[in-house]
mmCIF file of the N, C-alpha and C atoms, coordinates in Angstrom:
data_MODEL
# 
_entry.id   MODEL 
# 
loop_
_atom_site.group_PDB 
_atom_site.id 
_atom_site.type_symbol 
_atom_site.label_atom_id 
_atom_site.label_alt_id 
_atom_site.label_comp_id 
_atom_site.label_asym_id 
_atom_site.label_entity_id 
_atom_site.label_seq_id 
_atom_site.pdbx_PDB_ins_code 
_atom_site.Cartn_x 
_atom_site.Cartn_y 
_atom_site.Cartn_z 
_atom_site.occupancy 
_atom_site.B_iso_or_equiv 
_atom_site.pdbx_formal_charge 
_atom_site.auth_seq_id 
_atom_site.auth_comp_id 
_atom_site.auth_asym_id 
_atom_site.auth_atom_id 
_atom_site.pdbx_PDB_model_num 
ATOM 1   N N  . MET A 1 1  ? 17.278 -16.852 -1.450  1.00 0.00 ? 1  MET A N  1 
ATOM 2   C CA . MET A 1 1  ? 16.397 -15.827 -0.941  1.00 0.00 ? 1  MET A CA 1 
ATOM 3   C C  . MET A 1 1  ? 15.841 -15.027 -2.119  1.00 0.00 ? 1  MET A C  1 
ATOM 4   N N  . GLN A 1 2  ? 14.527 -14.899 -2.190  1.00 0.00 ? 2  GLN A N  1 
ATOM 5   C CA . GLN A 1 2  ? 13.904 -14.130 -3.252  1.00 0.00 ? 2  GLN A CA 1 
ATOM 6   C C  . GLN A 1 2  ? 13.648 -12.705 -2.783  1.00 0.00 ? 2  GLN A C  1 
ATOM 7   N N  . ARG A 1 3  ? 13.785 -11.798 -3.699  1.00 0.00 ? 3  ARG A N  1 
ATOM 8   C CA . ARG A 1 3  ? 13.541 -10.383 -3.420  1.00 0.00 ? 3  ARG A CA 1 
ATOM 9   C C  . ARG A 1 3  ? 12.539 -9.852  -4.429  1.00 0.00 ? 3  ARG A C  1 
ATOM 10  N N  . SER A 1 4  ? 11.844 -8.832  -4.047  1.00 0.00 ? 4  SER A N  1 
ATOM 11  C CA . SER A 1 4  ? 10.899 -8.175  -4.949  1.00 0.00 ? 4  SER A CA 1 
ATOM 12  C C  . SER A 1 4  ? 11.581 -7.016  -5.648  1.00 0.00 ? 4  SER A C  1 
ATOM 13  N N  . VAL A 1 5  ? 11.137 -6.762  -6.874  1.00 0.00 ? 5  VAL A N  1 
ATOM 14  C CA . VAL A 1 5  ? 11.633 -5.633  -7.652  1.00 0.00 ? 5  VAL A CA 1 
ATOM 15  C C  . VAL A 1 5  ? 10.424 -4.880  -8.176  1.00 0.00 ? 5  VAL A C  1 
ATOM 16  N N  . ILE A 1 6  ? 10.446 -3.580  -8.028  1.00 0.00 ? 6  ILE A N  1 
ATOM 17  C CA . ILE A 1 6  ? 9.396  -2.739  -8.570  1.00 0.00 ? 6  ILE A CA 1 
ATOM 18  C C  . ILE A 1 6  ? 10.018 -1.857  -9.640  1.00 0.00 ? 6  ILE A C  1 
ATOM 19  N N  . VAL A 1 7  ? 9.445  -1.903  -10.827 1.00 0.00 ? 7  VAL A N  1 
ATOM 20  C CA . VAL A 1 7  ? 9.901  -1.076  -11.938 1.00 0.00 ? 7  VAL A CA 1 
ATOM 21  C C  . VAL A 1 7  ? 8.735  -0.208  -12.369 1.00 0.00 ? 7  VAL A C  1 
ATOM 22  N N  . THR A 1 8  ? 8.955  1.083   -12.448 1.00 0.00 ? 8  THR A N  1 
ATOM 23  C CA . THR A 1 8  ? 7.908  1.989   -12.912 1.00 0.00 ? 8  THR A CA 1 
ATOM 24  C C  . THR A 1 8  ? 8.389  2.705   -14.163 1.00 0.00 ? 8  THR A C  1 
ATOM 25  N N  . SER A 1 9  ? 7.450  3.020   -15.012 1.00 0.00 ? 9  SER A N  1 
ATOM 26  C CA . SER A 1 9  ? 7.784  3.719   -16.252 1.00 0.00 ? 9  SER A CA 1 
ATOM 27  C C  . SER A 1 9  ? 6.558  4.437   -16.755 1.00 0.00 ? 9  SER A C  1 
ATOM 28  N N  . ASN A 1 10 ? 6.768  5.550   -17.391 1.00 0.00 ? 10 ASN A N  1 
ATOM 29  C CA . ASN A 1 10 ? 5.669  6.230   -18.043 1.00 0.00 ? 10 ASN A CA 1 
ATOM 30  C C  . ASN A 1 10 ? 5.623  5.866   -19.531 1.00 0.00 ? 10 ASN A C  1 
ATOM 31  N N  . ARG A 1 11 ? 6.402  4.885   -19.923 1.00 0.00 ? 11 ARG A N  1 
ATOM 32  C CA . ARG A 1 11 ? 6.423  4.375   -21.303 1.00 0.00 ? 11 ARG A CA 1 
ATOM 33  C C  . ARG A 1 11 ? 5.644  3.073   -21.377 1.00 0.00 ? 11 ARG A C  1 
ATOM 34  N N  . VAL A 1 12 ? 4.842  2.912   -22.419 1.00 0.00 ? 12 VAL A N  1 
ATOM 35  C CA . VAL A 1 12 ? 4.151  1.647   -22.614 1.00 0.00 ? 12 VAL A CA 1 
ATOM 36  C C  . VAL A 1 12 ? 5.163  0.610   -23.092 1.00 0.00 ? 12 VAL A C  1 
ATOM 37  N N  . VAL A 1 13 ? 4.881  -0.638  -22.835 1.00 0.00 ? 13 VAL A N  1 
ATOM 38  C CA . VAL A 1 13 ? 5.805  -1.732  -23.165 1.00 0.00 ? 13 VAL A CA 1 
ATOM 39  C C  . VAL A 1 13 ? 6.186  -1.703  -24.638 1.00 0.00 ? 13 VAL A C  1 
ATOM 40  N N  . GLN A 1 14 ? 5.242  -1.395  -25.509 1.00 0.00 ? 14 GLN A N  1 
ATOM 41  C CA . GLN A 1 14 ? 5.505  -1.394  -26.939 1.00 0.00 ? 14 GLN A CA 1 
ATOM 42  C C  . GLN A 1 14 ? 6.526  -0.338  -27.357 1.00 0.00 ? 14 GLN A C  1 
ATOM 43  N N  . ASP A 1 15 ? 6.730  0.691   -26.555 1.00 0.00 ? 15 ASP A N  1 
ATOM 44  C CA . ASP A 1 15 ? 7.659  1.777   -26.907 1.00 0.00 ? 15 ASP A CA 1 
ATOM 45  C C  . ASP A 1 15 ? 9.083  1.560   -26.418 1.00 0.00 ? 15 ASP A C  1 
ATOM 46  N N  . TRP A 1 16 ? 9.325  0.529   -25.613 1.00 0.00 ? 16 TRP A N  1 
ATOM 47  C CA . TRP A 1 16 ? 10.652 0.348   -25.025 1.00 0.00 ? 16 TRP A CA 1 
ATOM 48  C C  . TRP A 1 16 ? 11.731 0.129   -26.079 1.00 0.00 ? 16 TRP A C  1 
ATOM 49  N N  . GLY A 1 17 ? 11.429 -0.573  -27.147 1.00 0.00 ? 17 GLY A N  1 
ATOM 50  C CA . GLY A 1 17 ? 12.419 -0.801  -28.202 1.00 0.00 ? 17 GLY A CA 1 
ATOM 51  C C  . GLY A 1 17 ? 12.895 0.496   -28.819 1.00 0.00 ? 17 GLY A C  1 
ATOM 52  N N  . ALA A 1 18 ? 11.956 1.381   -29.144 1.00 0.00 ? 18 ALA A N  1 
ATOM 53  C CA . ALA A 1 18 ? 12.319 2.680   -29.714 1.00 0.00 ? 18 ALA A CA 1 
ATOM 54  C C  . ALA A 1 18 ? 13.026 3.547   -28.678 1.00 0.00 ? 18 ALA A C  1 
ATOM 55  N N  . TYR A 1 19 ? 12.566 3.497   -27.440 1.00 0.00 ? 19 TYR A N  1 
ATOM 56  C CA . TYR A 1 19 ? 13.160 4.320   -26.382 1.00 0.00 ? 19 TYR A CA 1 
ATOM 57  C C  . TYR A 1 19 ? 14.602 3.899   -26.100 1.00 0.00 ? 19 TYR A C  1 
ATOM 58  N N  . LEU A 1 20 ? 14.861 2.599   -26.033 1.00 0.00 ? 20 LEU A N  1 
ATOM 59  C CA . LEU A 1 20 ? 16.215 2.095   -25.765 1.00 0.00 ? 20 LEU A CA 1 
ATOM 60  C C  . LEU A 1 20 ? 17.066 1.991   -27.025 1.00 0.00 ? 20 LEU A C  1 
ATOM 61  N N  . ARG A 1 21 ? 16.433 2.217   -28.176 1.00 0.00 ? 21 ARG A N  1 
ATOM 62  C CA . ARG A 1 21 ? 17.099 2.154   -29.484 1.00 0.00 ? 21 ARG A CA 1 
ATOM 63  C C  . ARG A 1 21 ? 17.707 0.782   -29.773 1.00 0.00 ? 21 ARG A C  1 
ATOM 64  N N  . ASP A 1 22 ? 17.108 -0.253  -29.202 1.00 0.00 ? 22 ASP A N  1 
ATOM 65  C CA . ASP A 1 22 ? 17.593 -1.615  -29.440 1.00 0.00 ? 22 ASP A CA 1 
ATOM 66  C C  . ASP A 1 22 ? 16.446 -2.586  -29.129 1.00 0.00 ? 22 ASP A C  1 
ATOM 67  N N  . ASN A 1 23 ? 15.750 -3.038  -30.180 1.00 0.00 ? 23 ASN A N  1 
ATOM 68  C CA . ASN A 1 23 ? 14.598 -3.920  -29.972 1.00 0.00 ? 23 ASN A CA 1 
ATOM 69  C C  . ASN A 1 23 ? 14.993 -5.234  -29.321 1.00 0.00 ? 23 ASN A C  1 
ATOM 70  N N  . THR A 1 24 ? 16.129 -5.796  -29.704 1.00 0.00 ? 24 THR A N  1 
ATOM 71  C CA . THR A 1 24 ? 16.556 -7.072  -29.142 1.00 0.00 ? 24 THR A CA 1 
ATOM 72  C C  . THR A 1 24 ? 16.827 -6.946  -27.653 1.00 0.00 ? 24 THR A C  1 
ATOM 73  N N  . MET A 1 25 ? 17.553 -5.915  -27.263 1.00 0.00 ? 25 MET A N  1 
ATOM 74  C CA . MET A 1 25 ? 17.878 -5.712  -25.860 1.00 0.00 ? 25 MET A CA 1 
ATOM 75  C C  . MET A 1 25 ? 16.624 -5.414  -25.037 1.00 0.00 ? 25 MET A C  1 
ATOM 76  N N  . SER A 1 26 ? 15.744 -4.591  -25.571 1.00 0.00 ? 26 SER A N  1 
ATOM 77  C CA . SER A 1 26 ? 14.536 -4.269  -24.813 1.00 0.00 ? 26 SER A CA 1 
ATOM 78  C C  . SER A 1 26 ? 13.643 -5.498  -24.665 1.00 0.00 ? 26 SER A C  1 
ATOM 79  N N  . THR A 1 27 ? 13.568 -6.335  -25.685 1.00 0.00 ? 27 THR A N  1 
ATOM 80  C CA . THR A 1 27 ? 12.795 -7.576  -25.585 1.00 0.00 ? 27 THR A CA 1 
ATOM 81  C C  . THR A 1 27 ? 13.388 -8.479  -24.522 1.00 0.00 ? 27 THR A C  1 
ATOM 82  N N  . THR A 1 28 ? 14.700 -8.575  -24.478 1.00 0.00 ? 28 THR A N  1 
ATOM 83  C CA . THR A 1 28 ? 15.378 -9.409  -23.476 1.00 0.00 ? 28 THR A CA 1 
ATOM 84  C C  . THR A 1 28 ? 15.131 -8.882  -22.064 1.00 0.00 ? 28 THR A C  1 
ATOM 85  N N  . ILE A 1 29 ? 15.268 -7.588  -21.883 1.00 0.00 ? 29 ILE A N  1 
ATOM 86  C CA . ILE A 1 29 ? 15.040 -6.978  -20.570 1.00 0.00 ? 29 ILE A CA 1 
ATOM 87  C C  . ILE A 1 29 ? 13.598 -7.212  -20.119 1.00 0.00 ? 29 ILE A C  1 
ATOM 88  N N  . LEU A 1 30 ? 12.653 -6.928  -21.007 1.00 0.00 ? 30 LEU A N  1 
ATOM 89  C CA . LEU A 1 30 ? 11.245 -7.088  -20.642 1.00 0.00 ? 30 LEU A CA 1 
ATOM 90  C C  . LEU A 1 30 ? 10.886 -8.544  -20.394 1.00 0.00 ? 30 LEU A C  1 
ATOM 91  N N  . ASP A 1 31 ? 11.495 -9.449  -21.144 1.00 0.00 ? 31 ASP A N  1 
ATOM 92  C CA . ASP A 1 31 ? 11.247 -10.877 -20.935 1.00 0.00 ? 31 ASP A CA 1 
ATOM 93  C C  . ASP A 1 31 ? 11.666 -11.287 -19.531 1.00 0.00 ? 31 ASP A C  1 
ATOM 94  N N  . ARG A 1 32 ? 12.825 -10.837 -19.096 1.00 0.00 ? 32 ARG A N  1 
ATOM 95  C CA . ARG A 1 32 ? 13.315 -11.178 -17.754 1.00 0.00 ? 32 ARG A CA 1 
ATOM 96  C C  . ARG A 1 32 ? 12.461 -10.530 -16.666 1.00 0.00 ? 32 ARG A C  1 
ATOM 97  N N  . LEU A 1 33 ? 12.101 -9.272  -16.881 1.00 0.00 ? 33 LEU A N  1 
ATOM 98  C CA . LEU A 1 33 ? 11.320 -8.554  -15.879 1.00 0.00 ? 33 LEU A CA 1 
ATOM 99  C C  . LEU A 1 33 ? 9.894  -9.088  -15.756 1.00 0.00 ? 33 LEU A C  1 
ATOM 100 N N  . MET A 1 34 ? 9.318  -9.501  -16.875 1.00 0.00 ? 34 MET A N  1 
ATOM 101 C CA . MET A 1 34 ? 7.902  -9.842  -16.892 1.00 0.00 ? 34 MET A CA 1 
ATOM 102 C C  . MET A 1 34 ? 7.626  -11.333 -16.773 1.00 0.00 ? 34 MET A C  1 
ATOM 103 N N  . HIS A 1 35 ? 8.655  -12.143 -16.549 1.00 0.00 ? 35 HIS A N  1 
ATOM 104 C CA . HIS A 1 35 ? 8.464  -13.596 -16.481 1.00 0.00 ? 35 HIS A CA 1 
ATOM 105 C C  . HIS A 1 35 ? 7.508  -13.988 -15.365 1.00 0.00 ? 35 HIS A C  1 
ATOM 106 N N  . HIS A 1 36 ? 7.720  -13.498 -14.178 1.00 0.00 ? 36 HIS A N  1 
ATOM 107 C CA . HIS A 1 36 ? 6.835  -13.747 -13.029 1.00 0.00 ? 36 HIS A CA 1 
ATOM 108 C C  . HIS A 1 36 ? 6.431  -12.403 -12.440 1.00 0.00 ? 36 HIS A C  1 
ATOM 109 N N  . CYS A 1 37 ? 5.600  -11.678 -13.158 1.00 0.00 ? 37 CYS A N  1 
ATOM 110 C CA . CYS A 1 37 ? 5.284  -10.335 -12.663 1.00 0.00 ? 37 CYS A CA 1 
ATOM 111 C C  . CYS A 1 37 ? 3.790  -10.091 -12.633 1.00 0.00 ? 37 CYS A C  1 
ATOM 112 N N  . HIS A 1 38 ? 3.455  -9.004  -12.006 1.00 0.00 ? 38 HIS A N  1 
ATOM 113 C CA . HIS A 1 38 ? 2.111  -8.465  -12.049 1.00 0.00 ? 38 HIS A CA 1 
ATOM 114 C C  . HIS A 1 38 ? 2.240  -7.109  -12.732 1.00 0.00 ? 38 HIS A C  1 
ATOM 115 N N  . LEU A 1 39 ? 1.625  -6.971  -13.879 1.00 0.00 ? 39 LEU A N  1 
ATOM 116 C CA . LEU A 1 39 ? 1.706  -5.734  -14.646 1.00 0.00 ? 39 LEU A CA 1 
ATOM 117 C C  . LEU A 1 39 ? 0.495  -4.879  -14.316 1.00 0.00 ? 39 LEU A C  1 
ATOM 118 N N  . LEU A 1 40 ? 0.737  -3.670  -13.867 1.00 0.00 ? 40 LEU A N  1 
ATOM 119 C CA . LEU A 1 40 ? -0.326 -2.720  -13.553 1.00 0.00 ? 40 LEU A CA 1 
ATOM 120 C C  . LEU A 1 40 ? -0.239 -1.560  -14.527 1.00 0.00 ? 40 LEU A C  1 
ATOM 121 N N  . GLU A 1 41 ? -1.333 -1.280  -15.192 1.00 0.00 ? 41 GLU A N  1 
ATOM 122 C CA . GLU A 1 41 ? -1.381 -0.140  -16.103 1.00 0.00 ? 41 GLU A CA 1 
ATOM 123 C C  . GLU A 1 41 ? -2.454 0.815   -15.620 1.00 0.00 ? 41 GLU A C  1 
ATOM 124 N N  . PHE A 1 42 ? -2.125 2.077   -15.591 1.00 0.00 ? 42 PHE A N  1 
ATOM 125 C CA . PHE A 1 42 ? -3.048 3.096   -15.118 1.00 0.00 ? 42 PHE A CA 1 
ATOM 126 C C  . PHE A 1 42 ? -3.316 4.087   -16.233 1.00 0.00 ? 42 PHE A C  1 
ATOM 127 N N  . ASP A 1 43 ? -4.569 4.434   -16.392 1.00 0.00 ? 43 ASP A N  1 
ATOM 128 C CA . ASP A 1 43 ? -4.957 5.496   -17.317 1.00 0.00 ? 43 ASP A CA 1 
ATOM 129 C C  . ASP A 1 43 ? -5.376 6.696   -16.494 1.00 0.00 ? 43 ASP A C  1 
ATOM 130 N N  . GLY A 1 44 ? -5.095 7.841   -17.017 1.00 0.00 ? 44 GLY A N  1 
ATOM 131 C CA . GLY A 1 44 ? -5.520 9.038   -16.298 1.00 0.00 ? 44 GLY A CA 1 
ATOM 132 C C  . GLY A 1 44 ? -4.501 10.137  -16.436 1.00 0.00 ? 44 GLY A C  1 
ATOM 133 N N  . CYS A 1 45 ? -4.855 11.241  -15.877 1.00 0.00 ? 45 CYS A N  1 
ATOM 134 C CA . CYS A 1 45 ? -3.982 12.415  -15.944 1.00 0.00 ? 45 CYS A CA 1 
ATOM 135 C C  . CYS A 1 45 ? -2.888 12.330  -14.894 1.00 0.00 ? 45 CYS A C  1 
ATOM 136 N N  . SER A 1 46 ? -1.761 12.909  -15.208 1.00 0.00 ? 46 SER A N  1 
ATOM 137 C CA . SER A 1 46 ? -0.640 12.967  -14.288 1.00 0.00 ? 46 SER A CA 1 
ATOM 138 C C  . SER A 1 46 ? -0.910 14.014  -13.209 1.00 0.00 ? 46 SER A C  1 
ATOM 139 N N  . TYR A 1 47 ? -0.749 13.611  -11.945 1.00 0.00 ? 47 TYR A N  1 
ATOM 140 C CA . TYR A 1 47 ? -0.925 14.578  -10.853 1.00 0.00 ? 47 TYR A CA 1 
ATOM 141 C C  . TYR A 1 47 ? 0.161  15.650  -10.900 1.00 0.00 ? 47 TYR A C  1 
ATOM 142 N N  . ARG A 1 48 ? 1.388  15.264  -11.239 1.00 0.00 ? 48 ARG A N  1 
ATOM 143 C CA . ARG A 1 48 ? 2.461  16.260  -11.302 1.00 0.00 ? 48 ARG A CA 1 
ATOM 144 C C  . ARG A 1 48 ? 2.191  17.287  -12.392 1.00 0.00 ? 48 ARG A C  1 
ATOM 145 N N  . LEU A 1 49 ? 1.704  16.824  -13.552 1.00 0.00 ? 49 LEU A N  1 
ATOM 146 C CA . LEU A 1 49 ? 1.390  17.743  -14.632 1.00 0.00 ? 49 LEU A CA 1 
ATOM 147 C C  . LEU A 1 49 ? 0.245  18.671  -14.236 1.00 0.00 ? 49 LEU A C  1 
ATOM 148 N N  . LYS A 1 50 ? -0.769 18.124  -13.574 1.00 0.00 ? 50 LYS A N  1 
ATOM 149 C CA . LYS A 1 50 ? -1.897 18.923  -13.114 1.00 0.00 ? 50 LYS A CA 1 
ATOM 150 C C  . LYS A 1 50 ? -1.447 19.975  -12.108 1.00 0.00 ? 50 LYS A C  1 
ATOM 151 N N  . GLU A 1 51 ? -0.619 19.567  -11.139 1.00 0.00 ? 51 GLU A N  1 
ATOM 152 C CA . GLU A 1 51 ? -0.122 20.507  -10.136 1.00 0.00 ? 51 GLU A CA 1 
ATOM 153 C C  . GLU A 1 51 ? 0.764  21.576  -10.757 1.00 0.00 ? 51 GLU A C  1 
ATOM 154 N N  . ALA A 1 52 ? 1.578  21.210  -11.721 1.00 0.00 ? 52 ALA A N  1 
ATOM 155 C CA . ALA A 1 52 ? 2.437  22.183  -12.391 1.00 0.00 ? 52 ALA A CA 1 
ATOM 156 C C  . ALA A 1 52 ? 1.594  23.203  -13.158 1.00 0.00 ? 52 ALA A C  1 
ATOM 157 N N  . ALA A 1 53 ? 0.544  22.740  -13.820 1.00 0.00 ? 53 ALA A N  1 
ATOM 158 C CA . ALA A 1 53 ? -0.332 23.643  -14.564 1.00 0.00 ? 53 ALA A CA 1 
ATOM 159 C C  . ALA A 1 53 ? -1.049 24.600  -13.605 1.00 0.00 ? 53 ALA A C  1 
ATOM 160 N N  . GLU A 1 54 ? -1.501 24.081  -12.454 1.00 0.00 ? 54 GLU A N  1 
ATOM 161 C CA . GLU A 1 54 ? -2.157 24.943  -11.466 1.00 0.00 ? 54 GLU A CA 1 
ATOM 162 C C  . GLU A 1 54 ? -1.194 25.963  -10.895 1.00 0.00 ? 54 GLU A C  1 
ATOM 163 N N  . ALA A 1 55 ? 0.037  25.562  -10.620 1.00 0.00 ? 55 ALA A N  1 
ATOM 164 C CA . ALA A 1 55 ? 1.042  26.493  -10.101 1.00 0.00 ? 55 ALA A CA 1 
ATOM 165 C C  . ALA A 1 55 ? 1.359  27.575  -11.123 1.00 0.00 ? 55 ALA A C  1 
ATOM 166 N N  . LEU A 1 56 ? 1.452  27.189  -12.388 1.00 0.00 ? 56 LEU A N  1 
ATOM 167 C CA . LEU A 1 56 ? 1.726  28.161  -13.443 1.00 0.00 ? 56 LEU A CA 1 
ATOM 168 C C  . LEU A 1 56 ? 0.554  29.130  -13.585 1.00 0.00 ? 56 LEU A C  1 
ATOM 169 N N  . ALA A 1 57 ? -0.664 28.639  -13.470 1.00 0.00 ? 57 ALA A N  1 
ATOM 170 C CA . ALA A 1 57 ? -1.849 29.520  -13.562 1.00 0.00 ? 57 ALA A CA 1 
ATOM 171 C C  . ALA A 1 57 ? -1.865 30.497  -12.395 1.00 0.00 ? 57 ALA A C  1 
ATOM 172 N N  . ARG A 1 58 ? -1.531 30.032  -11.186 1.00 0.00 ? 58 ARG A N  1 
ATOM 173 C CA . ARG A 1 58 ? -1.488 30.943  -10.029 1.00 0.00 ? 58 ARG A CA 1 
ATOM 174 C C  . ARG A 1 58 ? -0.406 32.001  -10.220 1.00 0.00 ? 58 ARG A C  1 
ATOM 175 N N  . LYS A 1 59 ? 0.741  31.582  -10.723 1.00 0.00 ? 59 LYS A N  1 
ATOM 176 C CA . LYS A 1 59 ? 1.850  32.519  -10.941 1.00 0.00 ? 59 LYS A CA 1 
ATOM 177 C C  . LYS A 1 59 ? 1.472  33.553  -11.983 1.00 0.00 ? 59 LYS A C  1 
ATOM 178 N N  . THR A 1 60 ? 0.818  33.119  -13.046 1.00 0.00 ? 60 THR A N  1 
ATOM 179 C CA . THR A 1 60 ? 0.409  34.020  -14.123 1.00 0.00 ? 60 THR A CA 1 
ATOM 180 C C  . THR A 1 60 ? -0.611 35.039  -13.619 1.00 0.00 ? 60 THR A C  1 
ATOM 181 N N  . ARG A 1 61 ? -1.548 34.591  -12.767 1.00 0.00 ? 61 ARG A N  1 
ATOM 182 C CA . ARG A 1 61 ? -2.570 35.498  -12.230 1.00 0.00 ? 61 ARG A CA 1 
ATOM 183 C C  . ARG A 1 61 ? -1.966 36.523  -11.268 1.00 0.00 ? 61 ARG A C  1 
ATOM 184 N N  . SER A 1 62 ? -0.922 36.135  -10.549 1.00 0.00 ? 62 SER A N  1 
ATOM 185 C CA . SER A 1 62 ? -0.353 37.050  -9.538  1.00 0.00 ? 62 SER A CA 1 
ATOM 186 C C  . SER A 1 62 ? 0.594  38.080  -10.136 1.00 0.00 ? 62 SER A C  1 
ATOM 187 N N  . THR A 1 63 ? 0.984  37.917  -11.378 1.00 0.00 ? 63 THR A N  1 
ATOM 188 C CA . THR A 1 63 ? 1.902  38.914  -11.979 1.00 0.00 ? 63 THR A CA 1 
ATOM 189 C C  . THR A 1 63 ? 1.195  39.842  -12.910 1.00 0.00 ? 63 THR A C  1 
# 
């Protein structure tokens, strides 16, 4: 039985070695994950960051 796996990250693939502090391990992990995958990359601003900035601006104006 095959199952689907969804992995999300805000790190680009090239940064995983530095992030995990082990290039060999990160290459192995990514090789397994990306063997039969669909890679989706999105450019744009973070909605959470935008909402946090708006909330902070509202808070600053009200005090």
